[in-house]
Structure formats: C-alpha cells, structure tokens
SELUM-143365 format. One record per residue (C-alpha): residue number from 1; residue in one letter; y, x, z. Coordinates in Angstrom, 2 decimals. Each point is the difference from the previous one (the first is absolute). Example, Ala and Ser with C-alpha at 12.3 -4.5 7.8 and 13.67 -1.06 7.14 Angstrom:
% residues 2
  seq  type       py       px       pz
    1     A    -4.50    12.30     7.80
    2     S     3.44     1.37    -0.66
***
This chain:
% residues 310
  seq  type       py       px       pz
    1     X     0.75    25.57   -26.83
    2     X    -3.34    -0.05     2.17
    3     X     0.78     0.57     3.86
    4     X     3.31    -1.43    -0.04
    5     X     0.34    -3.06     2.42
    6     X     2.20    -3.00    -0.36
    7     X     0.48    -1.39     3.44
    8     X     1.03    -3.50    -1.12
    9     X    -3.22    -0.08    -2.19
   10     X    -2.09     1.36     2.93
   11     X     1.52    -2.94     2.22
   12     X    -0.87    -2.47    -2.62
   13     X    -3.69     1.39    -0.01
   14     X    -0.38    -0.42     3.74
   15     X     1.11    -3.75    -0.31
   16     X    -2.62    -0.58    -2.89
   17     X    -2.64     1.74     2.22
   18     X     1.07    -2.32     2.87
   19     X    -0.11    -3.11    -2.22
   20     X    -3.13     0.82    -2.13
   21     X     1.98    -1.67    -2.70
   22     X     2.70     0.68    -2.51
   23     X     1.08    -3.70     0.16
   24     X     0.24    -0.26     3.45
   25     X     1.76     3.45     0.37
   26     X     2.42    -0.59    -2.76
   27     X     1.04    -3.22     1.77
   28     X     0.45     1.84     3.29
   29     X     1.82     2.79    -1.69
   30     X     2.32    -2.75    -1.97
   31     X    -1.00     1.81    -3.29
   32     X    -1.45    -1.29    -3.18
   33     X    -3.60     0.87    -0.04
   34     X     0.21     2.01    -3.56
   35     X     2.55     2.11     1.47
   36     X    -2.06     0.79     3.10
   37     X    -3.09     0.58    -2.15
   38     X     2.07     2.73    -2.07
   39     X     1.34     1.51     3.21
   40     X    -3.58     0.42     1.27
   41     X    -1.07     1.42    -3.31
   42     X     2.66     2.69    -0.03
   43     X    -1.08     0.84     3.55
   44     X    -3.69     0.51    -1.22
   45     X     1.24     1.91    -2.93
   46     X     2.08     2.33     2.30
   47     X    -3.05     0.44     2.37
   48     X    -2.57     0.34    -2.90
   49     X    -2.26    -2.75     1.77
   50     X    -0.66    -3.53    -0.12
   51     X     0.92    -1.64     3.20
   52     X    -1.48    -3.44    -0.44
   53     X    -2.83    -1.68    -1.58
   54     X     0.29    -3.63    -1.12
   55     X    -2.47    -2.57     1.64
   56     X    -0.50    -3.80    -0.53
   57     X     2.06    -0.49     3.22
   58     X     2.82     2.53    -0.72
   59     X    -0.11     3.67     0.35
   60     X    -1.66     2.62     2.27
   61     X     0.71     3.55     0.82
   62     X    -1.80     2.70    -1.96
   63     X    -1.23     3.09     1.92
   64     X     3.18     1.71    -1.20
   65     X     2.08    -3.08     1.00
   66     X    -1.55     0.32     3.58
   67     X     0.62     3.38     0.41
   68     X     3.71    -0.47    -1.24
   69     X     0.48    -3.11     2.52
   70     X    -1.37     2.15     2.76
   71     X     2.99     2.52    -0.28
   72     X     2.96    -1.73    -1.82
   73     X     1.25    -2.07     2.91
   74     X     0.58     3.15     1.98
   75     X     1.88     1.52    -2.96
   76     X     2.21    -3.29    -0.36
   77     X     0.57     0.16     3.56
   78     X     1.19     3.52    -0.05
   79     X     2.33    -0.46    -3.06
   80     X     1.61    -3.09     1.90
   81     X     0.39     2.11     3.05
   82     X     1.53     2.72    -2.12
   83     X     2.52    -2.38    -1.63
   84     X     0.97    -1.39     3.30
   85     X     0.54     3.50     1.44
   86     X     2.18     0.89    -3.15
   87     X     2.12    -3.15     0.40
   88     X     0.42     0.59     3.70
   89     X     1.13     3.54    -0.69
   90     X     2.41    -1.12    -2.58
   91     X     1.50    -2.60     2.51
   92     X    -1.39    -2.90    -1.98
   93     X    -2.15    -1.67     2.56
   94     X    -2.90    -0.02     2.45
   95     X    -3.04     0.55    -2.11
   96     X    -2.54    -3.10    -0.31
   97     X    -2.21    -2.27     2.12
   98     X    -3.25    -1.34    -1.38
   99     X    -1.34    -3.19     1.85
  100     X    -3.61    -1.29    -0.62
  101     X    -0.71    -3.48     1.77
  102     X    -2.31    -2.75    -0.27
  103     X     1.21    -2.66    -2.28
  104     X     0.59    -2.72     2.75
  105     X     2.54     2.42     1.89
  106     X     1.68     1.42    -3.07
  107     X     0.95    -3.56    -1.01
  108     X     0.86    -1.43     3.33
  109     X     0.95     2.81     2.39
  110     X     1.25     2.97    -1.85
  111     X     2.84    -1.73    -1.83
  112     X     1.65    -0.72     3.40
  113     X    -0.25     3.63     1.10
  114     X     0.82     1.35    -3.62
  115     X     3.33    -1.98     0.18
  116     X     1.11     1.56     3.17
  117     X    -1.23     3.54    -0.74
  118     X     1.30     0.37    -3.54
  119     X     3.87    -0.10     0.81
  120     X    -0.45     2.78     2.45
  121     X    -1.98     2.17    -2.64
  122     X     1.55    -0.67    -3.43
  123     X    -1.10     3.40    -1.37
  124     X    -3.60    -0.20     1.11
  125     X    -2.22    -1.43    -2.86
  126     X    -2.38    -2.58     1.48
  127     X    -3.15    -1.02    -1.61
  128     X    -2.52    -2.70     1.04
  129     X    -3.73    -0.21    -0.97
  130     X    -2.01    -3.16     0.79
  131     X    -3.45    -0.46     0.65
  132     X    -2.19    -3.25     0.52
  133     X    -2.64     1.77     1.98
  134     X     0.50     2.27     2.94
  135     X    -2.84     2.53    -1.20
  136     X     1.85     0.86    -3.07
  137     X     3.32     0.49     2.07
  138     X    -1.83     2.23     2.50
  139     X    -1.45     2.16    -2.86
  140     X     3.52     0.06    -1.94
  141     X     1.61     1.34     3.31
  142     X    -2.92     2.38     0.88
  143     X     0.32     1.47    -3.51
  144     X     3.77     0.87     0.75
  145     X     1.42    -2.51    -2.68
  146     X     2.32    -1.62     2.32
  147     X     1.96     1.35     2.76
  148     X    -0.73    -2.74     2.45
  149     X    -2.52    -3.17    -0.04
  150     X     0.72    -3.46     1.65
  151     X    -2.93    -2.17     0.51
  152     X    -2.89    -0.91     2.41
  153     X    -1.11     2.63     2.33
  154     X    -2.32     2.48    -1.55
  155     X    -3.45     0.27     1.55
  156     X     0.84     3.86     0.59
  157     X     3.01     1.85    -0.94
  158     X     0.53     4.00     0.80
  159     X     3.77    -0.18    -0.78
  160     X     3.02    -1.54     1.60
  161     X    -0.30    -3.76     0.65
  162     X     2.58    -2.52     1.38
  163     X    -0.56    -3.59     1.18
  164     X     2.45    -2.34    -1.49
  165     X    -1.58    -3.34     1.55
  166     X    -2.29    -2.41    -1.40
  167     X     0.03    -3.03    -2.66
  168     X    -0.52    -3.24     1.47
  169     X    -1.61    -2.54    -2.35
  170     X     0.79    -3.51    -0.34
  171     X    -1.54    -2.76    -2.09
  172     X     1.76    -1.62    -2.89
  173     X    -0.45    -3.81    -0.87
  174     X     1.71    -2.61    -2.04
  175     X     3.44    -1.39     1.73
  176     X    -1.45    -3.19     0.54
  177     X    -3.34     1.14     1.51
  178     X    -0.49    -1.32     3.73
  179     X     0.07     3.64     1.41
  180     X     2.99     1.32    -2.03
  181     X     2.79     1.14     2.45
  182     X    -2.43    -0.10     2.93
  183     X    -0.71     2.96     2.33
  184     X    -2.82     0.82     2.28
  185     X    -2.65    -1.27    -2.56
  186     X    -3.48     1.44     0.02
  187     X    -1.11     1.59    -3.26
  188     X    -3.38    -2.01     0.27
  189     X     1.98    -3.18    -0.56
  190     X    -0.19     1.17    -3.74
  191     X    -3.47     0.40    -0.13
  192     X    -0.68    -2.81    -2.25
  193     X     2.71     0.79    -2.39
  194     X     0.31     1.31    -3.29
  195     X     1.37     3.54    -0.07
  196     X     2.04     2.39    -2.16
  197     X    -1.70     3.38     0.53
  198     X     0.81     3.37    -1.27
  199     X    -2.04     1.96    -2.59
  200     X    -2.78     2.11     1.53
  201     X     1.78     3.39    -0.79
  202     X     3.23    -1.24     1.80
  203     X     0.66     1.38     3.24
  204     X     0.54    -3.32     1.77
  205     X    -3.53    -1.49    -1.18
  206     X    -1.56     1.71     2.92
  207     X     2.70    -1.19     2.25
  208     X    -0.59    -3.54    -0.83
  209     X    -3.75     0.12     0.26
  210     X     0.06     1.60     3.33
  211     X     2.38    -2.43     1.39
  212     X    -1.88    -2.85    -1.06
  213     X    -3.26     1.42     1.34
  214     X     1.51     0.37     3.45
  215     X     1.17    -3.48    -0.43
  216     X    -3.62    -1.04    -0.77
  217     X     0.16    -1.06    -3.56
  218     X    -0.20     1.58    -3.56
  219     X     3.07    -1.29    -2.17
  220     X    -0.89    -2.06    -2.90
  221     X     1.98     1.81    -2.72
  222     X     1.16    -2.01    -3.28
  223     X     2.24     2.52    -1.40
  224     X     0.64     3.72     0.14
  225     X     3.07     2.04    -0.51
  226     X     1.08     3.72     0.27
  227     X     3.50    -0.89     1.31
  228     X     1.23    -1.18     3.40
  229     X     2.94    -1.78    -1.60
  230     X    -2.36    -1.86    -2.27
  231     X    -2.31    -0.89     3.00
  232     X     3.23    -1.57     1.89
  233     X     1.00    -2.10    -3.15
  234     X    -3.73    -1.05    -0.77
  235     X    -0.35    -1.16     3.49
  236     X     3.21    -1.84     0.10
  237     X    -0.83    -1.88    -3.25
  238     X    -3.12    -1.32     1.83
  239     X    -2.76     1.95    -1.63
  240     X    -1.27     1.19     3.37
  241     X     1.34     1.96     3.03
  242     X     0.78     3.46     0.36
  243     X     0.04     2.53     2.56
  244     X     3.02     2.32    -0.64
  245     X     2.22     2.52     1.82
  246     X     2.69    -1.63     1.86
  247     X     2.87     1.57    -1.67
  248     X    -1.37    -1.04    -3.42
  249     X     0.69    -3.74     0.95
  250     X     3.60    -0.89    -1.21
  251     X     2.31    -2.40     1.75
  252     X    -0.55    -2.66    -2.60
  253     X    -0.06    -3.65     0.47
  254     X    -2.81    -0.15    -2.81
  255     X    -2.39     2.11     2.09
  256     X    -1.83    -0.91     3.17
  257     X    -0.59     2.84     2.49
  258     X    -2.48    -0.44     2.96
  259     X     0.34     2.61     3.00
  260     X    -3.56     0.39     1.42
  261     X    -1.01     0.00     3.55
  262     X    -1.60     3.38    -0.26
  263     X     1.16     1.52    -3.25
  264     X    -1.70     3.01    -1.57
  265     X     2.01     3.16     0.39
  266     X    -0.38     3.15    -2.28
  267     X     1.57     3.27     1.19
  268     X     2.48     1.41    -2.28
  269     X     0.56     3.86     0.01
  270     X     1.85     2.87    -1.74
  271     X    -1.96     3.16    -0.73
  272     X     0.48     3.26    -1.98
  273     X    -2.06     3.10    -0.51
  274     X     0.81     2.74     2.20
  275     X     1.13     2.42    -3.05
  276     X     2.17    -2.86    -1.46
  277     X     1.79    -0.33     3.37
  278     X     0.95     3.63     0.11
  279     X     1.45    -0.48    -3.51
  280     X     1.82    -3.31     0.52
  281     X    -0.03    -0.60     3.57
  282     X     3.69    -0.59     0.62
  283     X    -0.05    -2.71    -2.65
  284     X    -3.02    -1.50     0.96
  285     X     0.83    -0.17     3.65
  286     X     3.13    -1.73    -0.69
  287     X    -1.43    -2.43    -2.24
  288     X    -2.74    -0.61     2.64
  289     X     2.33    -0.27     3.08
  290     X     1.94    -2.86    -1.93
  291     X    -3.15    -1.74    -0.69
  292     X    -0.75     0.04     3.81
  293     X     3.48    -1.30     1.06
  294     X     0.78    -2.60    -2.55
  295     X    -1.08    -3.57     0.25
  296     X    -2.84    -0.14    -2.77
  297     X    -1.70    -3.03     1.05
  298     X    -2.72     2.16     1.69
  299     X    -1.49    -0.44     3.65
  300     X     1.36     3.13     1.63
  301     X    -2.41     2.05     2.03
  302     X    -0.16    -0.19     3.65
  303     X    -0.31     3.80     0.26
  304     X     1.11     3.09    -1.74
  305     X    -1.90     0.94    -3.23
  306     X    -2.75     2.60     0.20
  307     X    -0.22     3.08    -2.02
  308     X     3.87     0.11    -0.40
  309     X     1.11     3.50    -0.84
  310     X     2.45     1.70     2.42
***
C-alpha cells in the first residue's frame, strides 16, 4: 500500500544516501547487499517513486530521493523520541541518546566516556555515528539527525555549545628512531622525512597541512590513509612519520611517540540544535557534563565554555 512508511527501511535509505553506494552502506549496516537492495526497493514501491539512480561510481539521489531525504530524518527522530517517551511512561527506561562525532574522537575519546556513562543509564538507548570530516558532522547535527555533536569547534553555531578541551597532537615514529620517546622536539625536525598522510577528505588532512606549513615545510607524503589507527601503525612500521591525536597513540613498546615542543592543538566541543536541546536536554546535558569532567586525554580549557546554556 502506497504511503505507508517502514521506519527501518527509511533509516536504511538514509545510510545509502550518505554513503552513495549500496556496497558501503551494506557494510556499515552489517547487511548483505542483496537484502539491503530489496529493502530499498520495497520502500520505493511503498512510496511510488524511485529514490536512487545508478552511476558508474555508485548511486545518487533522484529528485524524489532528495525530497524524501530532506524530510525523513525529522520523521525518524520523531519516531525515536515517541518510542523513548512510551518506554519512559511504561517505566522501561530513559529514552535514547544519539551522539555524532568525528572518527578520531569516536575511536579514542568517546569509549572512555561511554564506559562510565552507560552503567548509570541502562535504560537509555545509545547510538554513535562517526564522520571522518567535520563538515559532514556539522550538517548531520544541524539537520536534527543527532542529539549532540562532538568534534572541532564549528565556524559558527547558533545552538548550545560546550567546550570540552583540545586534542594535543604528537608524532609517531618507529621505536628505534632517534627521536622515539623524546619530548620538546620541533615539528620542523621532520621536514625531510617521508610522511604518512590522511586522505584529502579526512578532517585531519588540513590539521597536518597547517601544522607543517607553520613549521616551514610541506610534508612529503608516501602513503595516505582514512584511519588514524592505520596512520599510527604505518608510521610505527617505518613507512613515514605521522601526526596524530595524542590519545590515539597506545602505550606500546613497538610504537615510538614524540611529544612536540609546540604541539598543534584542535579545540573539541559538544554542540546541539536549540530544538534538539529542548527535546533531549537533560540526557544531553548529563552526557556532556560527564565529558567535561572525565580524563579523556584532552587538554582542558583555561576558562568556562562560551555559549553554554543555562
């Protein structure tokens, strides 16, 4: 019957639209690709419109698909909120919390916070969505698809915003490198080295480029990666030095860490939409308060956050 909306199919549609590929979307959703294709086809039949068209590089939205994407996140959020209210009214828990974060923070910082937060909120469903680039994260939160975003400070934000501290970056080298284990080393000391760089669309690619430019050189990249963990391992294996967030460097005798004399810092904040704050404010505030008090490997701010809601 046309007009009937299956929320699971709609959520699958959003992932395919984000990935631009059924293959990548199926991998992210842990589904078989034929099963995902069948679900999207069933959604198209229910809506009476084709949502995607195939291209040589994947899929792209049709006009109907774009119109659906513009409206479906709000519908999914409203449904999730209704489920949370119903469960709360039935005494089954405290709703849900959807956190969106840049991938480096979701991998190295958020797990520590979640490990402390979860035991105190056993009835609250928690979802984490990762983004390699800050721009996509900000758009996701601005569209109301997450309750709170965790990442670099946006250039502008009209909603609530809390300062969490800053990522301090360090250099990774092989354990036998002359600089391994040293502190107070200038970044310029690595100007003539080969480098492990991040793919251009990764959020840290600009951080590395700017830090090296300030140090007076352009890094000579020999390999690119989309993953911070891969950058650490590739550098430790001797393919080139890598600049990574300090918390991403494990205490491992097979990895050489170099703490810089003037390390790059990247502000980390939590932020939410004003309407999202009104709907999930207590849960978001509790989670953010935990982020601001736990030792997460971030450099803490010297002054209170600006834009903090009362």
